[in-house]
mmCIF file of the N, C-alpha and C atoms, coordinates in Angstrom:
data_MODEL
# 
_entry.id   MODEL 
# 
loop_
_atom_site.group_PDB 
_atom_site.id 
_atom_site.type_symbol 
_atom_site.label_atom_id 
_atom_site.label_alt_id 
_atom_site.label_comp_id 
_atom_site.label_asym_id 
_atom_site.label_entity_id 
_atom_site.label_seq_id 
_atom_site.pdbx_PDB_ins_code 
_atom_site.Cartn_x 
_atom_site.Cartn_y 
_atom_site.Cartn_z 
_atom_site.occupancy 
_atom_site.B_iso_or_equiv 
_atom_site.pdbx_formal_charge 
_atom_site.auth_seq_id 
_atom_site.auth_comp_id 
_atom_site.auth_asym_id 
_atom_site.auth_atom_id 
_atom_site.pdbx_PDB_model_num 
ATOM 1   N N  . MET A 1 1  ? -20.343 -11.231 -3.189  1.00 0.00 ? 1  MET A N  1 
ATOM 2   C CA . MET A 1 1  ? -20.666 -12.470 -3.307  1.00 0.00 ? 1  MET A CA 1 
ATOM 3   C C  . MET A 1 1  ? -20.680 -13.088 -4.583  1.00 0.00 ? 1  MET A C  1 
ATOM 4   N N  . PRO A 1 2  ? -21.093 -12.895 -6.002  1.00 0.00 ? 2  PRO A N  1 
ATOM 5   C CA . PRO A 1 2  ? -21.158 -13.496 -6.942  1.00 0.00 ? 2  PRO A CA 1 
ATOM 6   C C  . PRO A 1 2  ? -20.006 -13.578 -7.406  1.00 0.00 ? 2  PRO A C  1 
ATOM 7   N N  . VAL A 1 3  ? -18.966 -12.841 -7.742  1.00 0.00 ? 3  VAL A N  1 
ATOM 8   C CA . VAL A 1 3  ? -17.534 -13.357 -7.897  1.00 0.00 ? 3  VAL A CA 1 
ATOM 9   C C  . VAL A 1 3  ? -16.971 -14.294 -7.150  1.00 0.00 ? 3  VAL A C  1 
ATOM 10  N N  . SER A 1 4  ? -17.321 -14.165 -5.537  1.00 0.00 ? 4  SER A N  1 
ATOM 11  C CA . SER A 1 4  ? -16.731 -15.343 -4.903  1.00 0.00 ? 4  SER A CA 1 
ATOM 12  C C  . SER A 1 4  ? -17.522 -16.807 -5.442  1.00 0.00 ? 4  SER A C  1 
ATOM 13  N N  . ALA A 1 5  ? -18.543 -16.421 -5.840  1.00 0.00 ? 5  ALA A N  1 
ATOM 14  C CA . ALA A 1 5  ? -19.532 -17.655 -6.042  1.00 0.00 ? 5  ALA A CA 1 
ATOM 15  C C  . ALA A 1 5  ? -18.766 -18.360 -7.469  1.00 0.00 ? 5  ALA A C  1 
ATOM 16  N N  . ARG A 1 6  ? -18.636 -17.442 -8.188  1.00 0.00 ? 6  ARG A N  1 
ATOM 17  C CA . ARG A 1 6  ? -17.795 -17.955 -9.297  1.00 0.00 ? 6  ARG A CA 1 
ATOM 18  C C  . ARG A 1 6  ? -16.537 -18.397 -9.593  1.00 0.00 ? 6  ARG A C  1 
ATOM 19  N N  . LEU A 1 7  ? -15.759 -17.913 -8.944  1.00 0.00 ? 7  LEU A N  1 
ATOM 20  C CA . LEU A 1 7  ? -14.438 -18.584 -8.638  1.00 0.00 ? 7  LEU A CA 1 
ATOM 21  C C  . LEU A 1 7  ? -14.554 -19.630 -7.897  1.00 0.00 ? 7  LEU A C  1 
ATOM 22  N N  . LEU A 1 8  ? -15.757 -20.050 -7.244  1.00 0.00 ? 8  LEU A N  1 
ATOM 23  C CA . LEU A 1 8  ? -15.628 -21.394 -6.122  1.00 0.00 ? 8  LEU A CA 1 
ATOM 24  C C  . LEU A 1 8  ? -16.299 -22.627 -7.144  1.00 0.00 ? 8  LEU A C  1 
ATOM 25  N N  . GLU A 1 9  ? -17.216 -21.822 -7.850  1.00 0.00 ? 9  GLU A N  1 
ATOM 26  C CA . GLU A 1 9  ? -18.164 -23.112 -9.222  1.00 0.00 ? 9  GLU A CA 1 
ATOM 27  C C  . GLU A 1 9  ? -16.515 -23.484 -10.138 1.00 0.00 ? 9  GLU A C  1 
ATOM 28  N N  . GLN A 1 10 ? -15.905 -22.284 -10.429 1.00 0.00 ? 10 GLN A N  1 
ATOM 29  C CA . GLN A 1 10 ? -14.799 -22.554 -11.573 1.00 0.00 ? 10 GLN A CA 1 
ATOM 30  C C  . GLN A 1 10 ? -13.614 -23.355 -11.088 1.00 0.00 ? 10 GLN A C  1 
ATOM 31  N N  . GLY A 1 11 ? -13.301 -23.108 -9.754  1.00 0.00 ? 11 GLY A N  1 
ATOM 32  C CA . GLY A 1 11 ? -11.227 -23.697 -9.337  1.00 0.00 ? 11 GLY A CA 1 
ATOM 33  C C  . GLY A 1 11 ? -11.859 -24.228 -7.862  1.00 0.00 ? 11 GLY A C  1 
ATOM 34  N N  . GLY A 1 12 ? -12.740 -23.917 -7.202  1.00 0.00 ? 12 GLY A N  1 
ATOM 35  C CA . GLY A 1 12 ? -13.052 -24.368 -6.073  1.00 0.00 ? 12 GLY A CA 1 
ATOM 36  C C  . GLY A 1 12 ? -12.308 -23.072 -5.088  1.00 0.00 ? 12 GLY A C  1 
ATOM 37  N N  . ILE A 1 13 ? -12.311 -24.019 -3.566  1.00 0.00 ? 13 ILE A N  1 
ATOM 38  C CA . ILE A 1 13 ? -11.937 -23.172 -2.905  1.00 0.00 ? 13 ILE A CA 1 
ATOM 39  C C  . ILE A 1 13 ? -10.249 -22.685 -3.031  1.00 0.00 ? 13 ILE A C  1 
ATOM 40  N N  . GLU A 1 14 ? -9.705  -23.355 -3.719  1.00 0.00 ? 14 GLU A N  1 
ATOM 41  C CA . GLU A 1 14 ? -8.398  -23.116 -3.761  1.00 0.00 ? 14 GLU A CA 1 
ATOM 42  C C  . GLU A 1 14 ? -7.914  -21.645 -4.650  1.00 0.00 ? 14 GLU A C  1 
ATOM 43  N N  . LEU A 1 15 ? -8.823  -21.918 -5.812  1.00 0.00 ? 15 LEU A N  1 
ATOM 44  C CA . LEU A 1 15 ? -9.093  -20.460 -6.581  1.00 0.00 ? 15 LEU A CA 1 
ATOM 45  C C  . LEU A 1 15 ? -9.362  -19.258 -6.122  1.00 0.00 ? 15 LEU A C  1 
ATOM 46  N N  . LEU A 1 16 ? -10.089 -19.301 -5.051  1.00 0.00 ? 16 LEU A N  1 
ATOM 47  C CA . LEU A 1 16 ? -10.863 -18.275 -4.279  1.00 0.00 ? 16 LEU A CA 1 
ATOM 48  C C  . LEU A 1 16 ? -9.684  -17.784 -3.363  1.00 0.00 ? 16 LEU A C  1 
ATOM 49  N N  . TRP A 1 17 ? -9.019  -18.608 -2.742  1.00 0.00 ? 17 TRP A N  1 
ATOM 50  C CA . TRP A 1 17 ? -8.071  -18.071 -1.688  1.00 0.00 ? 17 TRP A CA 1 
ATOM 51  C C  . TRP A 1 17 ? -6.904  -17.504 -2.563  1.00 0.00 ? 17 TRP A C  1 
ATOM 52  N N  . SER A 1 18 ? -6.384  -18.370 -3.631  1.00 0.00 ? 18 SER A N  1 
ATOM 53  C CA . SER A 1 18 ? -5.338  -17.859 -4.472  1.00 0.00 ? 18 SER A CA 1 
ATOM 54  C C  . SER A 1 18 ? -5.717  -16.504 -5.267  1.00 0.00 ? 18 SER A C  1 
ATOM 55  N N  . THR A 1 19 ? -6.985  -15.951 -5.650  1.00 0.00 ? 19 THR A N  1 
ATOM 56  C CA . THR A 1 19 ? -7.538  -14.640 -5.740  1.00 0.00 ? 19 THR A CA 1 
ATOM 57  C C  . THR A 1 19 ? -7.184  -13.877 -4.976  1.00 0.00 ? 19 THR A C  1 
ATOM 58  N N  . LYS A 1 20 ? -7.718  -13.793 -3.486  1.00 0.00 ? 20 LYS A N  1 
ATOM 59  C CA . LYS A 1 20 ? -7.720  -13.299 -2.456  1.00 0.00 ? 20 LYS A CA 1 
ATOM 60  C C  . LYS A 1 20 ? -5.868  -13.080 -2.086  1.00 0.00 ? 20 LYS A C  1 
ATOM 61  N N  . LEU A 1 21 ? -5.350  -13.887 -1.855  1.00 0.00 ? 21 LEU A N  1 
ATOM 62  C CA . LEU A 1 21 ? -3.665  -13.879 -1.696  1.00 0.00 ? 21 LEU A CA 1 
ATOM 63  C C  . LEU A 1 21 ? -3.394  -12.626 -2.912  1.00 0.00 ? 21 LEU A C  1 
ATOM 64  N N  . LEU A 1 22 ? -3.806  -13.171 -4.155  1.00 0.00 ? 22 LEU A N  1 
ATOM 65  C CA . LEU A 1 22 ? -3.092  -12.140 -5.410  1.00 0.00 ? 22 LEU A CA 1 
ATOM 66  C C  . LEU A 1 22 ? -3.481  -10.634 -5.210  1.00 0.00 ? 22 LEU A C  1 
ATOM 67  N N  . LEU A 1 23 ? -4.878  -10.196 -4.700  1.00 0.00 ? 23 LEU A N  1 
ATOM 68  C CA . LEU A 1 23 ? -5.352  -9.013  -4.482  1.00 0.00 ? 23 LEU A CA 1 
ATOM 69  C C  . LEU A 1 23 ? -4.734  -8.266  -3.212  1.00 0.00 ? 23 LEU A C  1 
ATOM 70  N N  . VAL A 1 24 ? -4.643  -9.267  -2.119  1.00 0.00 ? 24 VAL A N  1 
ATOM 71  C CA . VAL A 1 24 ? -3.496  -8.766  -1.047  1.00 0.00 ? 24 VAL A CA 1 
ATOM 72  C C  . VAL A 1 24 ? -2.374  -8.369  -1.347  1.00 0.00 ? 24 VAL A C  1 
ATOM 73  N N  . ALA A 1 25 ? -1.317  -9.257  -2.254  1.00 0.00 ? 25 ALA A N  1 
ATOM 74  C CA . ALA A 1 25 ? -0.104  -9.029  -2.762  1.00 0.00 ? 25 ALA A CA 1 
ATOM 75  C C  . ALA A 1 25 ? 0.083   -8.039  -3.447  1.00 0.00 ? 25 ALA A C  1 
ATOM 76  N N  . ALA A 1 26 ? -1.199  -7.585  -4.449  1.00 0.00 ? 26 ALA A N  1 
ATOM 77  C CA . ALA A 1 26 ? -1.142  -6.382  -5.470  1.00 0.00 ? 26 ALA A CA 1 
ATOM 78  C C  . ALA A 1 26 ? -1.305  -5.025  -4.464  1.00 0.00 ? 26 ALA A C  1 
ATOM 79  N N  . ALA A 1 27 ? -2.366  -4.882  -3.511  1.00 0.00 ? 27 ALA A N  1 
ATOM 80  C CA . ALA A 1 27 ? -2.380  -3.717  -2.572  1.00 0.00 ? 27 ALA A CA 1 
ATOM 81  C C  . ALA A 1 27 ? -1.477  -3.724  -1.820  1.00 0.00 ? 27 ALA A C  1 
ATOM 82  N N  . GLY A 1 28 ? -0.679  -4.451  -1.253  1.00 0.00 ? 28 GLY A N  1 
ATOM 83  C CA . GLY A 1 28 ? 0.694   -4.245  -0.478  1.00 0.00 ? 28 GLY A CA 1 
ATOM 84  C C  . GLY A 1 28 ? 2.110   -3.773  -1.655  1.00 0.00 ? 28 GLY A C  1 
ATOM 85  N N  . THR A 1 29 ? 1.887   -4.449  -2.747  1.00 0.00 ? 29 THR A N  1 
ATOM 86  C CA . THR A 1 29 ? 2.889   -3.958  -3.768  1.00 0.00 ? 29 THR A CA 1 
ATOM 87  C C  . THR A 1 29 ? 2.835   -2.504  -4.074  1.00 0.00 ? 29 THR A C  1 
ATOM 88  N N  . ALA A 1 30 ? 1.430   -1.874  -4.043  1.00 0.00 ? 30 ALA A N  1 
ATOM 89  C CA . ALA A 1 30 ? 1.131   -0.647  -4.634  1.00 0.00 ? 30 ALA A CA 1 
ATOM 90  C C  . ALA A 1 30 ? 1.520   0.200   -3.703  1.00 0.00 ? 30 ALA A C  1 
ATOM 91  N N  . LEU A 1 31 ? 1.331   -0.255  -2.596  1.00 0.00 ? 31 LEU A N  1 
ATOM 92  C CA . LEU A 1 31 ? 1.706   0.804   -1.023  1.00 0.00 ? 31 LEU A CA 1 
ATOM 93  C C  . LEU A 1 31 ? 3.137   1.036   -1.091  1.00 0.00 ? 31 LEU A C  1 
ATOM 94  N N  . LEU A 1 32 ? 3.631   -0.292  -0.934  1.00 0.00 ? 32 LEU A N  1 
ATOM 95  C CA . LEU A 1 32 ? 5.092   -0.249  -0.810  1.00 0.00 ? 32 LEU A CA 1 
ATOM 96  C C  . LEU A 1 32 ? 5.979   0.481   -1.987  1.00 0.00 ? 32 LEU A C  1 
ATOM 97  N N  . LEU A 1 33 ? 5.561   0.451   -3.294  1.00 0.00 ? 33 LEU A N  1 
ATOM 98  C CA . LEU A 1 33 ? 5.970   1.498   -4.387  1.00 0.00 ? 33 LEU A CA 1 
ATOM 99  C C  . LEU A 1 33 ? 5.863   2.478   -4.426  1.00 0.00 ? 33 LEU A C  1 
ATOM 100 N N  . THR A 1 34 ? 4.480   2.894   -3.673  1.00 0.00 ? 34 THR A N  1 
ATOM 101 C CA . THR A 1 34 ? 4.748   4.387   -3.616  1.00 0.00 ? 34 THR A CA 1 
ATOM 102 C C  . THR A 1 34 ? 5.077   4.870   -2.571  1.00 0.00 ? 34 THR A C  1 
ATOM 103 N N  . ALA A 1 35 ? 4.797   4.254   -1.526  1.00 0.00 ? 35 ALA A N  1 
ATOM 104 C CA . ALA A 1 35 ? 5.679   4.778   -0.147  1.00 0.00 ? 35 ALA A CA 1 
ATOM 105 C C  . ALA A 1 35 ? 7.201   5.119   -0.477  1.00 0.00 ? 35 ALA A C  1 
ATOM 106 N N  . ARG A 1 36 ? 7.698   4.219   -1.317  1.00 0.00 ? 36 ARG A N  1 
ATOM 107 C CA . ARG A 1 36 ? 9.143   4.323   -1.756  1.00 0.00 ? 36 ARG A CA 1 
ATOM 108 C C  . ARG A 1 36 ? 9.382   5.476   -2.591  1.00 0.00 ? 36 ARG A C  1 
ATOM 109 N N  . TRP A 1 37 ? 8.406   5.518   -3.515  1.00 0.00 ? 37 TRP A N  1 
ATOM 110 C CA . TRP A 1 37 ? 8.864   6.766   -4.292  1.00 0.00 ? 37 TRP A CA 1 
ATOM 111 C C  . TRP A 1 37 ? 8.020   8.126   -3.734  1.00 0.00 ? 37 TRP A C  1 
ATOM 112 N N  . SER A 1 38 ? 7.244   8.350   -2.959  1.00 0.00 ? 38 SER A N  1 
ATOM 113 C CA . SER A 1 38 ? 7.024   9.696   -2.237  1.00 0.00 ? 38 SER A CA 1 
ATOM 114 C C  . SER A 1 38 ? 8.287   10.260  -1.248  1.00 0.00 ? 38 SER A C  1 
ATOM 115 N N  . ARG A 1 39 ? 9.142   9.150   -0.831  1.00 0.00 ? 39 ARG A N  1 
ATOM 116 C CA . ARG A 1 39 ? 10.113  9.685   -0.358  1.00 0.00 ? 39 ARG A CA 1 
ATOM 117 C C  . ARG A 1 39 ? 10.981  10.732  -1.083  1.00 0.00 ? 39 ARG A C  1 
ATOM 118 N N  . ARG A 1 40 ? 11.175  10.450  -2.339  1.00 0.00 ? 40 ARG A N  1 
ATOM 119 C CA . ARG A 1 40 ? 11.524  10.884  -3.572  1.00 0.00 ? 40 ARG A CA 1 
ATOM 120 C C  . ARG A 1 40 ? 11.216  12.550  -3.664  1.00 0.00 ? 40 ARG A C  1 
ATOM 121 N N  . GLN A 1 41 ? 10.212  12.890  -3.000  1.00 0.00 ? 41 GLN A N  1 
ATOM 122 C CA . GLN A 1 41 ? 9.122   13.898  -2.903  1.00 0.00 ? 41 GLN A CA 1 
ATOM 123 C C  . GLN A 1 41 ? 8.583   14.580  -4.532  1.00 0.00 ? 41 GLN A C  1 
ATOM 124 N N  . HIS A 1 42 ? 8.334   13.393  -5.305  1.00 0.00 ? 42 HIS A N  1 
ATOM 125 C CA . HIS A 1 42 ? 7.776   13.402  -6.327  1.00 0.00 ? 42 HIS A CA 1 
ATOM 126 C C  . HIS A 1 42 ? 5.901   13.562  -5.994  1.00 0.00 ? 42 HIS A C  1 
ATOM 127 N N  . ARG A 1 43 ? 5.417   14.815  -6.210  1.00 0.00 ? 43 ARG A N  1 
ATOM 128 C CA . ARG A 1 43 ? 4.019   15.135  -5.859  1.00 0.00 ? 43 ARG A CA 1 
ATOM 129 C C  . ARG A 1 43 ? 3.172   13.969  -6.360  1.00 0.00 ? 43 ARG A C  1 
ATOM 130 N N  . ALA A 1 44 ? 3.306   13.337  -7.561  1.00 0.00 ? 44 ALA A N  1 
ATOM 131 C CA . ALA A 1 44 ? 2.473   12.450  -8.128  1.00 0.00 ? 44 ALA A CA 1 
ATOM 132 C C  . ALA A 1 44 ? 2.442   10.943  -7.303  1.00 0.00 ? 44 ALA A C  1 
ATOM 133 N N  . SER A 1 45 ? 3.507   10.828  -7.239  1.00 0.00 ? 45 SER A N  1 
ATOM 134 C CA . SER A 1 45 ? 3.755   9.713   -6.162  1.00 0.00 ? 45 SER A CA 1 
ATOM 135 C C  . SER A 1 45 ? 3.320   9.649   -4.649  1.00 0.00 ? 45 SER A C  1 
ATOM 136 N N  . GLN A 1 46 ? 3.273   11.056  -4.489  1.00 0.00 ? 46 GLN A N  1 
ATOM 137 C CA . GLN A 1 46 ? 2.441   11.229  -3.171  1.00 0.00 ? 46 GLN A CA 1 
ATOM 138 C C  . GLN A 1 46 ? 1.138   11.198  -3.138  1.00 0.00 ? 46 GLN A C  1 
ATOM 139 N N  . VAL A 1 47 ? 0.654   11.723  -4.256  1.00 0.00 ? 47 VAL A N  1 
ATOM 140 C CA . VAL A 1 47 ? -1.132  11.547  -4.148  1.00 0.00 ? 47 VAL A CA 1 
ATOM 141 C C  . VAL A 1 47 ? -1.423  10.216  -4.588  1.00 0.00 ? 47 VAL A C  1 
ATOM 142 N N  . THR A 1 48 ? -0.387  9.438   -5.385  1.00 0.00 ? 48 THR A N  1 
ATOM 143 C CA . THR A 1 48 ? -0.802  8.274   -5.666  1.00 0.00 ? 48 THR A CA 1 
ATOM 144 C C  . THR A 1 48 ? -0.758  7.140   -4.201  1.00 0.00 ? 48 THR A C  1 
ATOM 145 N N  . PHE A 1 49 ? 0.374   7.219   -3.436  1.00 0.00 ? 49 PHE A N  1 
ATOM 146 C CA . PHE A 1 49 ? 0.375   6.962   -2.299  1.00 0.00 ? 49 PHE A CA 1 
ATOM 147 C C  . PHE A 1 49 ? -0.506  6.972   -1.251  1.00 0.00 ? 49 PHE A C  1 
ATOM 148 N N  . TRP A 1 50 ? -1.031  8.341   -1.198  1.00 0.00 ? 50 TRP A N  1 
ATOM 149 C CA . TRP A 1 50 ? -2.445  8.570   -0.278  1.00 0.00 ? 50 TRP A CA 1 
ATOM 150 C C  . TRP A 1 50 ? -3.445  7.922   -0.632  1.00 0.00 ? 50 TRP A C  1 
ATOM 151 N N  . PHE A 1 51 ? -3.720  7.914   -2.211  1.00 0.00 ? 51 PHE A N  1 
ATOM 152 C CA . PHE A 1 51 ? -4.434  7.147   -2.712  1.00 0.00 ? 51 PHE A CA 1 
ATOM 153 C C  . PHE A 1 51 ? -4.839  5.883   -2.756  1.00 0.00 ? 51 PHE A C  1 
ATOM 154 N N  . CYS A 1 52 ? -3.840  5.073   -2.678  1.00 0.00 ? 52 CYS A N  1 
ATOM 155 C CA . CYS A 1 52 ? -3.814  3.686   -2.610  1.00 0.00 ? 52 CYS A CA 1 
ATOM 156 C C  . CYS A 1 52 ? -3.721  3.422   -0.805  1.00 0.00 ? 52 CYS A C  1 
ATOM 157 N N  . LEU A 1 53 ? -3.526  4.181   -0.047  1.00 0.00 ? 53 LEU A N  1 
ATOM 158 C CA . LEU A 1 53 ? -3.504  4.002   1.437   1.00 0.00 ? 53 LEU A CA 1 
ATOM 159 C C  . LEU A 1 53 ? -4.982  4.239   2.064   1.00 0.00 ? 53 LEU A C  1 
ATOM 160 N N  . VAL A 1 54 ? -5.694  5.385   1.245   1.00 0.00 ? 54 VAL A N  1 
ATOM 161 C CA . VAL A 1 54 ? -7.333  5.270   1.546   1.00 0.00 ? 54 VAL A CA 1 
ATOM 162 C C  . VAL A 1 54 ? -7.941  4.246   0.755   1.00 0.00 ? 54 VAL A C  1 
ATOM 163 N N  . THR A 1 55 ? -7.532  3.896   -0.396  1.00 0.00 ? 55 THR A N  1 
ATOM 164 C CA . THR A 1 55 ? -8.473  2.607   -0.769  1.00 0.00 ? 55 THR A CA 1 
ATOM 165 C C  . THR A 1 55 ? -8.446  1.676   0.421   1.00 0.00 ? 55 THR A C  1 
ATOM 166 N N  . VAL A 1 56 ? -7.197  0.943   0.681   1.00 0.00 ? 56 VAL A N  1 
ATOM 167 C CA . VAL A 1 56 ? -6.779  -0.093  1.334   1.00 0.00 ? 56 VAL A CA 1 
ATOM 168 C C  . VAL A 1 56 ? -7.629  0.016   2.675   1.00 0.00 ? 56 VAL A C  1 
ATOM 169 N N  . GLN A 1 57 ? -7.569  1.485   3.208   1.00 0.00 ? 57 GLN A N  1 
ATOM 170 C CA . GLN A 1 57 ? -8.200  1.398   4.553   1.00 0.00 ? 57 GLN A CA 1 
ATOM 171 C C  . GLN A 1 57 ? -9.822  1.583   4.406   1.00 0.00 ? 57 GLN A C  1 
ATOM 172 N N  . ALA A 1 58 ? -10.057 1.911   3.382   1.00 0.00 ? 58 ALA A N  1 
ATOM 173 C CA . ALA A 1 58 ? -11.706 2.084   2.867   1.00 0.00 ? 58 ALA A CA 1 
ATOM 174 C C  . ALA A 1 58 ? -12.123 0.355   2.902   1.00 0.00 ? 58 ALA A C  1 
ATOM 175 N N  . ALA A 1 59 ? -11.477 -0.276  2.152   1.00 0.00 ? 59 ALA A N  1 
ATOM 176 C CA . ALA A 1 59 ? -11.594 -1.557  1.736   1.00 0.00 ? 59 ALA A CA 1 
ATOM 177 C C  . ALA A 1 59 ? -11.778 -2.402  3.106   1.00 0.00 ? 59 ALA A C  1 
ATOM 178 N N  . THR A 1 60 ? -10.847 -2.454  4.128   1.00 0.00 ? 60 THR A N  1 
ATOM 179 C CA . THR A 1 60 ? -10.609 -2.987  5.453   1.00 0.00 ? 60 THR A CA 1 
ATOM 180 C C  . THR A 1 60 ? -11.896 -2.732  6.014   1.00 0.00 ? 60 THR A C  1 
ATOM 181 N N  . LEU A 1 61 ? -12.299 -1.122  6.218   1.00 0.00 ? 61 LEU A N  1 
ATOM 182 C CA . LEU A 1 61 ? -13.829 -1.000  6.831   1.00 0.00 ? 61 LEU A CA 1 
ATOM 183 C C  . LEU A 1 61 ? -14.715 -1.482  6.321   1.00 0.00 ? 61 LEU A C  1 
ATOM 184 N N  . GLY A 1 62 ? -14.927 -1.699  4.577   1.00 0.00 ? 62 GLY A N  1 
ATOM 185 C CA . GLY A 1 62 ? -15.833 -2.015  4.239   1.00 0.00 ? 62 GLY A CA 1 
ATOM 186 C C  . GLY A 1 62 ? -16.176 -3.673  4.575   1.00 0.00 ? 62 GLY A C  1 
ATOM 187 N N  . LEU A 1 63 ? -14.680 -4.733  4.704   1.00 0.00 ? 63 LEU A N  1 
ATOM 188 C CA . LEU A 1 63 ? -14.786 -5.860  5.123   1.00 0.00 ? 63 LEU A CA 1 
ATOM 189 C C  . LEU A 1 63 ? -15.203 -6.021  6.733   1.00 0.00 ? 63 LEU A C  1 
ATOM 190 N N  . VAL A 1 64 ? -14.886 -5.168  7.692   1.00 0.00 ? 64 VAL A N  1 
ATOM 191 C CA . VAL A 1 64 ? -15.066 -5.404  9.124   1.00 0.00 ? 64 VAL A CA 1 
ATOM 192 C C  . VAL A 1 64 ? -16.687 -5.030  9.093   1.00 0.00 ? 64 VAL A C  1 
ATOM 193 N N  . PHE A 1 65 ? -17.208 -4.132  8.291   1.00 0.00 ? 65 PHE A N  1 
ATOM 194 C CA . PHE A 1 65 ? -18.785 -3.739  8.494   1.00 0.00 ? 65 PHE A CA 1 
ATOM 195 C C  . PHE A 1 65 ? -19.466 -5.158  7.881   1.00 0.00 ? 65 PHE A C  1 
ATOM 196 N N  . VAL A 1 66 ? -19.095 -5.998  7.141   1.00 0.00 ? 66 VAL A N  1 
ATOM 197 C CA . VAL A 1 66 ? -19.457 -6.996  5.926   1.00 0.00 ? 66 VAL A CA 1 
ATOM 198 C C  . VAL A 1 66 ? -19.363 -8.284  7.218   1.00 0.00 ? 66 VAL A C  1 
ATOM 199 N N  . SER A 1 67 ? -18.239 -8.300  7.910   1.00 0.00 ? 67 SER A N  1 
ATOM 200 C CA . SER A 1 67 ? -18.113 -9.331  8.717   1.00 0.00 ? 67 SER A CA 1 
ATOM 201 C C  . SER A 1 67 ? -19.060 -9.323  9.978   1.00 0.00 ? 67 SER A C  1 
ATOM 202 N N  . LEU A 1 68 ? -19.092 -8.222  10.362  1.00 0.00 ? 68 LEU A N  1 
ATOM 203 C CA . LEU A 1 68 ? -20.244 -7.957  11.582  1.00 0.00 ? 68 LEU A CA 1 
ATOM 204 C C  . LEU A 1 68 ? -21.677 -8.092  11.174  1.00 0.00 ? 68 LEU A C  1 
ATOM 205 N N  . THR A 1 69 ? -21.505 -7.568  10.097  1.00 0.00 ? 69 THR A N  1 
ATOM 206 C CA . THR A 1 69 ? -23.368 -7.849  9.462   1.00 0.00 ? 69 THR A CA 1 
ATOM 207 C C  . THR A 1 69 ? -23.296 -9.753  9.588   1.00 0.00 ? 69 THR A C  1 
ATOM 208 N N  . ASN A 1 70 ? -22.451 -10.261 8.976   1.00 0.00 ? 70 ASN A N  1 
ATOM 209 C CA . ASN A 1 70 ? -22.447 -11.535 8.594   1.00 0.00 ? 70 ASN A CA 1 
ATOM 210 C C  . ASN A 1 70 ? -23.012 -12.134 9.961   1.00 0.00 ? 70 ASN A C  1 
ATOM 211 N N  . VAL A 1 71 ? -21.931 -11.698 11.160  1.00 0.00 ? 71 VAL A N  1 
ATOM 212 C CA . VAL A 1 71 ? -21.986 -12.229 12.386  1.00 0.00 ? 71 VAL A CA 1 
ATOM 213 C C  . VAL A 1 71 ? -23.845 -11.778 13.040  1.00 0.00 ? 71 VAL A C  1 
ATOM 214 N N  . ALA A 1 72 ? -23.771 -10.845 12.872  1.00 0.00 ? 72 ALA A N  1 
ATOM 215 C CA . ALA A 1 72 ? -25.561 -10.260 13.115  1.00 0.00 ? 72 ALA A CA 1 
ATOM 216 C C  . ALA A 1 72 ? -26.460 -11.304 12.982  1.00 0.00 ? 72 ALA A C  1 
ATOM 217 N N  . LEU A 1 73 ? -26.252 -11.750 11.591  1.00 0.00 ? 73 LEU A N  1 
ATOM 218 C CA . LEU A 1 73 ? -26.828 -12.551 10.848  1.00 0.00 ? 73 LEU A CA 1 
ATOM 219 C C  . LEU A 1 73 ? -27.085 -14.080 11.390  1.00 0.00 ? 73 LEU A C  1 
ATOM 220 N N  . LEU A 1 74 ? -26.099 -14.302 11.290  1.00 0.00 ? 74 LEU A N  1 
ATOM 221 C CA . LEU A 1 74 ? -25.446 -15.651 12.030  1.00 0.00 ? 74 LEU A CA 1 
ATOM 222 C C  . LEU A 1 74 ? -26.389 -15.975 13.571  1.00 0.00 ? 74 LEU A C  1 
ATOM 223 N N  . GLY A 1 75 ? -25.957 -14.742 14.448  1.00 0.00 ? 75 GLY A N  1 
ATOM 224 C CA . GLY A 1 75 ? -26.552 -14.833 15.730  1.00 0.00 ? 75 GLY A CA 1 
ATOM 225 C C  . GLY A 1 75 ? -28.437 -14.770 15.684  1.00 0.00 ? 75 GLY A C  1 
ATOM 226 N N  . SER A 1 76 ? -29.023 -14.130 14.482  1.00 0.00 ? 76 SER A N  1 
ATOM 227 C CA . SER A 1 76 ? -30.177 -14.138 14.600  1.00 0.00 ? 76 SER A CA 1 
ATOM 228 C C  . SER A 1 76 ? -30.715 -15.311 13.907  1.00 0.00 ? 76 SER A C  1 
ATOM 229 N N  . LEU A 1 77 ? -30.218 -16.336 12.896  1.00 0.00 ? 77 LEU A N  1 
ATOM 230 C CA . LEU A 1 77 ? -30.767 -17.517 12.772  1.00 0.00 ? 77 LEU A CA 1 
ATOM 231 C C  . LEU A 1 77 ? -30.027 -18.456 14.121  1.00 0.00 ? 77 LEU A C  1 
ATOM 232 N N  . ILE A 1 78 ? -29.543 -18.114 14.679  1.00 0.00 ? 78 ILE A N  1 
ATOM 233 C CA . ILE A 1 78 ? -29.094 -19.317 15.822  1.00 0.00 ? 78 ILE A CA 1 
ATOM 234 C C  . ILE A 1 78 ? -30.581 -19.142 16.418  1.00 0.00 ? 78 ILE A C  1 
ATOM 235 N N  . ARG A 1 79 ? -31.184 -17.868 16.863  1.00 0.00 ? 79 ARG A N  1 
ATOM 236 C CA . ARG A 1 79 ? -32.344 -17.878 18.119  1.00 0.00 ? 79 ARG A CA 1 
ATOM 237 C C  . ARG A 1 79 ? -33.305 -18.270 17.732  1.00 0.00 ? 79 ARG A C  1 
# 
């Protein structure tokens, strides 16, 4: 949240969404490139692809957890 708050202070919602879009594009590019290279049977690219894939999956699960926690918090505030 401190990073999001700082981005909102510096450039507003446009900067926040642009940064998020850039991070998603970077993760997607990393996955696409390593998937393409791993087909060539390079051991290092296969390890890199696995690492990128697991990292993106972990980040997604983390975001799901945070979202569910936020929903629970909002639900408790409404009652």
